[in-house]
MMTF fields as JSON, N, C-alpha, C and O atoms, coordinates in Angstrom:
{
  "mmtfVersion": "1.0.0",
  "mmtfProducer": "UNKNOWN",
  "numBonds": 275,
  "numAtoms": 276,
  "numGroups": 69,
  "numChains": 1,
  "numModels": 1,
  "chainsPerModel": [1],
  "groupsPerChain": [69],
  "chainIdList": ["A"],
  "bondAtomList": [4, 2, 8, 6, 12, 10, 16, 14, 20, 18, 24, 22, 28, 26, 32, 30, 36, 34, 40, 38, 44, 42, 48, 46, 52, 50, 56, 54, 60, 58, 64, 62, 68, 66, 72, 70, 76, 74, 80, 78, 84, 82, 88, 86, 92, 90, 96, 94, 100, 98, 104, 102, 108, 106, 112, 110, 116, 114, 120, 118, 124, 122, 128, 126, 132, 130, 136, 134, 140, 138, 144, 142, 148, 146, 152, 150, 156, 154, 160, 158, 164, 162, 168, 166, 172, 170, 176, 174, 180, 178, 184, 182, 188, 186, 192, 190, 196, 194, 200, 198, 204, 202, 208, 206, 212, 210, 216, 214, 220, 218, 224, 222, 228, 226, 232, 230, 236, 234, 240, 238, 244, 242, 248, 246, 252, 250, 256, 254, 260, 258, 264, 262, 268, 266, 272, 270],
  "bondOrderList": [1, 1, 1, 1, 1, 1, 1, 1, 1, 1, 1, 1, 1, 1, 1, 1, 1, 1, 1, 1, 1, 1, 1, 1, 1, 1, 1, 1, 1, 1, 1, 1, 1, 1, 1, 1, 1, 1, 1, 1, 1, 1, 1, 1, 1, 1, 1, 1, 1, 1, 1, 1, 1, 1, 1, 1, 1, 1, 1, 1, 1, 1, 1, 1, 1, 1, 1, 1],
  "groupList": [{"groupName": "MET", "atomNameList": ["N", "CA", "C", "O"], "elementList": ["N", "C", "C", "O"], "formalChargeList": [0, 0, 0, 0], "bondAtomList": [1, 0, 2, 1, 3, 2], "bondOrderList": [1, 1, 2], "singleLetterCode": "M", "chemCompType": "L-PEPTIDE LINKING"}, {"groupName": "ASN", "atomNameList": ["N", "CA", "C", "O"], "elementList": ["N", "C", "C", "O"], "formalChargeList": [0, 0, 0, 0], "bondAtomList": [1, 0, 2, 1, 3, 2], "bondOrderList": [1, 1, 2], "singleLetterCode": "N", "chemCompType": "L-PEPTIDE LINKING"}, {"groupName": "ARG", "atomNameList": ["N", "CA", "C", "O"], "elementList": ["N", "C", "C", "O"], "formalChargeList": [0, 0, 0, 0], "bondAtomList": [1, 0, 2, 1, 3, 2], "bondOrderList": [1, 1, 2], "singleLetterCode": "R", "chemCompType": "L-PEPTIDE LINKING"}, {"groupName": "LYS", "atomNameList": ["N", "CA", "C", "O"], "elementList": ["N", "C", "C", "O"], "formalChargeList": [0, 0, 0, 0], "bondAtomList": [1, 0, 2, 1, 3, 2], "bondOrderList": [1, 1, 2], "singleLetterCode": "K", "chemCompType": "L-PEPTIDE LINKING"}, {"groupName": "ILE", "atomNameList": ["N", "CA", "C", "O"], "elementList": ["N", "C", "C", "O"], "formalChargeList": [0, 0, 0, 0], "bondAtomList": [1, 0, 2, 1, 3, 2], "bondOrderList": [1, 1, 2], "singleLetterCode": "I", "chemCompType": "L-PEPTIDE LINKING"}, {"groupName": "GLN", "atomNameList": ["N", "CA", "C", "O"], "elementList": ["N", "C", "C", "O"], "formalChargeList": [0, 0, 0, 0], "bondAtomList": [1, 0, 2, 1, 3, 2], "bondOrderList": [1, 1, 2], "singleLetterCode": "Q", "chemCompType": "L-PEPTIDE LINKING"}, {"groupName": "THR", "atomNameList": ["N", "CA", "C", "O"], "elementList": ["N", "C", "C", "O"], "formalChargeList": [0, 0, 0, 0], "bondAtomList": [1, 0, 2, 1, 3, 2], "bondOrderList": [1, 1, 2], "singleLetterCode": "T", "chemCompType": "L-PEPTIDE LINKING"}, {"groupName": "LEU", "atomNameList": ["N", "CA", "C", "O"], "elementList": ["N", "C", "C", "O"], "formalChargeList": [0, 0, 0, 0], "bondAtomList": [1, 0, 2, 1, 3, 2], "bondOrderList": [1, 1, 2], "singleLetterCode": "L", "chemCompType": "L-PEPTIDE LINKING"}, {"groupName": "GLU", "atomNameList": ["N", "CA", "C", "O"], "elementList": ["N", "C", "C", "O"], "formalChargeList": [0, 0, 0, 0], "bondAtomList": [1, 0, 2, 1, 3, 2], "bondOrderList": [1, 1, 2], "singleLetterCode": "E", "chemCompType": "L-PEPTIDE LINKING"}, {"groupName": "ALA", "atomNameList": ["N", "CA", "C", "O"], "elementList": ["N", "C", "C", "O"], "formalChargeList": [0, 0, 0, 0], "bondAtomList": [1, 0, 2, 1, 3, 2], "bondOrderList": [1, 1, 2], "singleLetterCode": "A", "chemCompType": "L-PEPTIDE LINKING"}, {"groupName": "HIS", "atomNameList": ["N", "CA", "C", "O"], "elementList": ["N", "C", "C", "O"], "formalChargeList": [0, 0, 0, 0], "bondAtomList": [1, 0, 2, 1, 3, 2], "bondOrderList": [1, 1, 2], "singleLetterCode": "H", "chemCompType": "L-PEPTIDE LINKING"}, {"groupName": "SER", "atomNameList": ["N", "CA", "C", "O"], "elementList": ["N", "C", "C", "O"], "formalChargeList": [0, 0, 0, 0], "bondAtomList": [1, 0, 2, 1, 3, 2], "bondOrderList": [1, 1, 2], "singleLetterCode": "S", "chemCompType": "L-PEPTIDE LINKING"}, {"groupName": "PRO", "atomNameList": ["N", "CA", "C", "O"], "elementList": ["N", "C", "C", "O"], "formalChargeList": [0, 0, 0, 0], "bondAtomList": [1, 0, 2, 1, 3, 2], "bondOrderList": [1, 1, 2], "singleLetterCode": "P", "chemCompType": "L-PEPTIDE LINKING"}, {"groupName": "TYR", "atomNameList": ["N", "CA", "C", "O"], "elementList": ["N", "C", "C", "O"], "formalChargeList": [0, 0, 0, 0], "bondAtomList": [1, 0, 2, 1, 3, 2], "bondOrderList": [1, 1, 2], "singleLetterCode": "Y", "chemCompType": "L-PEPTIDE LINKING"}, {"groupName": "VAL", "atomNameList": ["N", "CA", "C", "O"], "elementList": ["N", "C", "C", "O"], "formalChargeList": [0, 0, 0, 0], "bondAtomList": [1, 0, 2, 1, 3, 2], "bondOrderList": [1, 1, 2], "singleLetterCode": "V", "chemCompType": "L-PEPTIDE LINKING"}, {"groupName": "ASP", "atomNameList": ["N", "CA", "C", "O"], "elementList": ["N", "C", "C", "O"], "formalChargeList": [0, 0, 0, 0], "bondAtomList": [1, 0, 2, 1, 3, 2], "bondOrderList": [1, 1, 2], "singleLetterCode": "D", "chemCompType": "L-PEPTIDE LINKING"}, {"groupName": "GLY", "atomNameList": ["N", "CA", "C", "O"], "elementList": ["N", "C", "C", "O"], "formalChargeList": [0, 0, 0, 0], "bondAtomList": [1, 0, 2, 1, 3, 2], "bondOrderList": [1, 1, 2], "singleLetterCode": "G", "chemCompType": "PEPTIDE LINKING"}],
  "groupTypeList": [0, 1, 2, 3, 3, 3, 4, 4, 5, 6, 7, 3, 3, 2, 8, 3, 3, 5, 3, 9, 3, 7, 10, 6, 11, 1, 3, 12, 3, 13, 14, 11, 3, 9, 15, 2, 8, 3, 7, 9, 7, 8, 9, 5, 9, 14, 8, 8, 9, 5, 9, 11, 6, 11, 15, 1, 11, 16, 9, 8, 8, 1, 6, 11, 9, 5, 8, 1, 9],
  "groupIdList": [1, 2, 3, 4, 5, 6, 7, 8, 9, 10, 11, 12, 13, 14, 15, 16, 17, 18, 19, 20, 21, 22, 23, 24, 25, 26, 27, 28, 29, 30, 31, 32, 33, 34, 35, 36, 37, 38, 39, 40, 41, 42, 43, 44, 45, 46, 47, 48, 49, 50, 51, 52, 53, 54, 55, 56, 57, 58, 59, 60, 61, 62, 63, 64, 65, 66, 67, 68, 69],
  "secStructList": [7, 2, 2, 2, 2, 2, 2, 2, 2, 2, 2, 2, 2, 2, 2, 2, 2, 2, 2, 2, 2, 2, 1, 7, 7, 7, 1, 7, 7, 7, 7, 7, 2, 2, 2, 2, 2, 2, 2, 2, 2, 2, 2, 2, 2, 2, 2, 2, 2, 2, 2, 2, 2, 2, 2, 2, 2, 2, 2, 2, 2, 2, 2, 2, 2, 2, 2, 2, 7],
  "xCoordList": [12.191, 12.769, 14.395, 14.892, 15.222, 16.211, 16.999, 17.94, 16.486, 16.642, 16.64, 17.438, 15.946, 15.803, 17.44, 18.352, 17.029, 18.332, 19.82, 20.807, 19.56, 21.067, 21.313, 22.36, 20.224, 20.496, 20.954, 21.747, 20.531, 20.941, 21.996, 22.232, 22.737, 24.371, 25.24, 26.361, 24.884, 25.881, 26.035, 27.112, 24.579, 24.54, 25.947, 26.913, 25.584, 26.23, 27.823, 28.639, 27.895, 29.627, 30.188, 31.115, 29.407, 29.926, 30.144, 31.261, 29.152, 29.179, 30.366, 31.145, 30.817, 31.826, 33.064, 33.668, 33.395, 34.437, 34.975, 36.155, 33.584, 33.833, 34.481, 35.043, 34.424, 34.448, 35.614, 36.498, 35.756, 37.271, 38.433, 39.484, 38.195, 39.37, 39.246, 40.322, 38.155, 38.102, 39.438, 40.134, 39.105, 39.961, 41.418, 41.467, 42.201, 43.027, 44.298, 44.507, 44.843, 45.557, 46.971, 47.756, 47.029, 48.226, 49.231, 50.29, 49.119, 50.154, 51.055, 50.694, 52.499, 53.705, 53.539, 52.592, 53.914, 53.829, 54.778, 55.845, 54.765, 55.46, 57.069, 57.178, 58.245, 59.179, 59.697, 59.797, 59.913, 60.95, 61.612, 61.959, 62.24, 63.383, 64.736, 65.683, 64.746, 65.547, 65.685, 66.762, 64.906, 64.519, 65.307, 65.929, 65.198, 65.519, 67.132, 67.999, 67.327, 69.109, 69.661, 70.753, 69.227, 69.617, 69.715, 70.725, 68.542, 68.612, 69.702, 70.424, 69.761, 70.916, 72.216, 73.032, 72.392, 73.767, 73.921, 75.012, 73.06, 73.096, 73.327, 74.461, 72.681, 72.794, 74.088, 74.692, 74.759, 76.167, 77.255, 78.196, 76.844, 78.179, 78.096, 79.181, 76.648, 76.707, 77.497, 77.92, 77.378, 78.12, 79.236, 79.873, 79.991, 81.652, 82.158, 83.106, 80.935, 81.547, 81.659, 82.726, 80.668, 80.622, 81.726, 82.376, 81.976, 83.385, 84.45, 85.402, 84.747, 85.927, 86.195, 87.297, 85.211, 85.471, 86.09, 87.189, 84.819, 85.234, 86.635, 87.048, 87.3, 88.437, 89.542, 90.392, 89.1, 90.403, 90.284, 91.162, 88.958, 89.039, 89.615, 89.999, 89.492, 90.466, 91.933, 92.549, 92.501, 93.917, 94.59, 95.73, 93.68, 94.08, 93.854, 94.365, 93.114, 93.119, 95.015, 95.96, 94.935, 95.97, 97.387, 98.503, 97.18, 98.596, 98.863, 99.955, 97.842, 97.698, 97.967, 98.692, 97.704, 98.359, 99.593, 100.338, 99.864, 101.279, 101.922, 103.101, 101.874, 102.934, 102.668, 103.615, 101.465, 101.547, 102.693, 103.56, 102.472, 103.732, 105.005, 105.591],
  "yCoordList": [-56.15, -56.914, -56.473, -55.536, -57.372, -56.761, -55.921, -56.071, -54.85, -53.192, -52.728, -51.93, -53.181, -52.714, -53.316, -52.818, -54.567, -55.181, -54.7, -54.435, -54.706, -54.334, -52.722, -52.438, -51.988, -50.359, -50.482, -49.672, -51.303, -51.815, -52.604, -52.83, -53.112, -53.504, -52.588, -52.6, -51.787, -50.682, -49.608, -49.053, -49.255, -48.28, -49.208, -48.694, -50.166, -51.27, -51.01, -50.765, -51.247, -51.337, -49.711, -49.382, -49.185, -47.315, -47.595, -48.044, -47.454, -47.616, -48.251, -47.6, -49.238, -50.725, -49.543, -49.176, -49.007, -48.448, -47.177, -46.934, -46.225, -45.162, -45.457, -44.561, -46.718, -47.101, -47.558, -47.481, -47.968, -48.639, -47.65, -47.966, -46.057, -44.923, -44.601, -44.442, -44.477, -43.815, -44.766, -44.326, -46.357, -47.027, -47.437, -48.173, -46.809, -47.293, -48.332, -48.129, -49.212, -50.178, -49.557, -48.681, -50.052, -49.809, -50.529, -50.262, -51.75, -52.771, -51.779, -50.811, -52.027, -51.854, -51.991, -52.77, -51.684, -52.225, -53.254, -52.676, -54.3, -54.909, -54.798, -53.994, -55.403, -55.063, -56.549, -57.39, -56.919, -58.05, -58.364, -57.479, -59.401, -59.902, -59.502, -59.484, -59.016, -58.929, -57.088, -56.514, -56.606, -54.893, -54.824, -53.801, -56.105, -55.705, -56.057, -55.418, -57.123, -57.35, -56.146, -55.769, -55.4, -54.009, -52.993, -52.487, -52.737, -51.67, -51.888, -50.961, -53.067, -53.386, -53.154, -52.598, -53.651, -53.25, -51.668, -51.104, -51.203, -49.722, -49.227, -48.797, -49.241, -48.945, -49.605, -48.797, -50.677, -50.865, -49.767, -49.178, -49.69, -48.702, -47.828, -47.279, -46.963, -45.97, -45.388, -44.364, -46.6, -46.799, -46.758, -45.814, -47.836, -47.445, -46.454, -45.828, -46.175, -44.388, -43.506, -42.98, -43.413, -42.612, -42.962, -42.044, -44.222, -44.51, -44.298, -43.905, -44.411, -44.255, -42.437, -41.888, -41.952, -40.223, -39.806, -39.264, -40.287, -40.101, -40.817, -40.535, -41.734, -42.221, -40.702, -40.03, -40.649, -40.076, -38.658, -38.179, -37.996, -36.474, -36.376, -35.364, -37.901, -37.989, -37.911, -37.526, -38.252, -39.004, -37.219, -36.785, -36.68, -35.463, -34.664, -33.579, -34.717, -33.596, -34.193, -33.463, -35.409, -35.504, -35.248, -35.187, -35.118, -34.739, -33.139, -32.603, -32.624, -31.405, -30.917, -29.927, -31.23, -31.006, -31.465, -30.784, -32.204, -32.397, -31.952, -32.173, -31.396, -30.472, -29.067, -28.48, -28.835, -27.56, -27.628, -26.786, -28.632, -29.038, -28.877, -29.349],
  "zCoordList": [25.271, 26.85, 26.628, 27.253, 25.545, 24.845, 25.347, 26.127, 24.766, 24.638, 26.362, 26.853, 26.831, 28.188, 29.132, 29.791, 28.671, 29.297, 28.957, 29.644, 27.707, 26.791, 27.809, 28.392, 27.79, 28.238, 29.778, 30.257, 30.354, 31.934, 32.196, 33.383, 31.314, 30.921, 30.658, 31.167, 29.931, 29.629, 30.679, 30.895, 31.516, 32.426, 33.832, 34.396, 33.887, 34.972, 34.996, 35.884, 33.062, 32.552, 33.223, 33.964, 32.725, 33.316, 34.284, 34.538, 35.293, 36.975, 37.066, 37.762, 36.656, 36.978, 36.765, 37.772, 35.531, 35.054, 35.837, 36.092, 36.247, 37.252, 38.55, 39.181, 38.985, 40.468, 40.239, 41.092, 39.353, 39.17, 39.229, 39.787, 38.468, 38.054, 39.543, 40.12, 40.259, 41.635, 43.127, 44.043, 42.484, 43.861, 42.724, 41.739, 43.224, 42.63, 43.731, 44.927, 43.019, 43.327, 44.552, 44.189, 45.625, 46.177, 45.956, 46.526, 44.961, 44.601, 44.177, 43.509, 44.627, 43.649, 42.049, 41.936, 40.932, 40.183, 39.257, 39.053, 38.758, 38.156, 37.622, 36.696, 37.999, 37.602, 36.801, 37.695, 35.996, 35.315, 35.844, 36.627, 35.989, 36.503, 36.182, 36.968, 34.324, 33.49, 34.038, 33.875, 34.445, 34.344, 36.034, 36.321, 37.175, 38.239, 38.199, 38.796, 37.429, 37.762, 36.798, 37.221, 35.586, 35.591, 36.481, 36.968, 36.651, 37.909, 39.08, 39.448, 39.586, 40.308, 40.047, 40.781, 38.854, 38.405, 38.267, 38.357, 38.105, 37.588, 39.331, 39.543, 40.175, 41.624, 42.018, 42.723, 41.882, 42.173, 41.374, 41.906, 40.009, 39.387, 39.872, 40.065, 40.487, 41.26, 42.674, 43.211, 42.807, 44.525, 44.266, 44.732, 43.352, 43.122, 42.851, 43.326, 41.37, 41.073, 42.482, 42.797, 43.158, 44.429, 45.426, 45.926, 45.742, 46.5, 45.702, 46.375, 44.316, 44.207, 43.966, 43.928, 43.865, 43.919, 45.187, 45.3, 46.649, 47.441, 48.021, 49.146, 47.183, 47.691, 47.014, 47.598, 45.806, 45.27, 45.971, 46.688, 45.634, 46.786, 48.588, 49.174, 49.176, 50.034, 50.017, 51.011, 48.963, 48.48, 47.863, 48.031, 47.315, 47.353, 48.09, 47.813, 49.221, 50.235, 50.987, 51.281, 51.053, 52.055, 51.062, 51.577, 49.666, 49.255, 49.332, 49.516, 49.181, 48.691, 50.949, 51.041, 51.773, 52.922, 53.152, 53.857, 52.825, 52.943, 51.897, 52.174, 50.73, 49.943, 51.289, 51.812, 51.556, 52.208, 53.501, 53.739, 54.099, 55.173, 55.301, 56.275]
}
């Protein structure tokens, strides 16, 4: 009886694992509070860098236009 029960348990366990692999979760991966803060700071730095480069390129265009005139 015990041997039969053990075999059935192992087969059910394998089947459960296979079904779990097929049904992946749509839930987004957890991101810790510290990691979220780091990502937010990096995003701010990138935005500031883009804003400063676009401001500088606009200033360069204005100076070159004034020199040509």
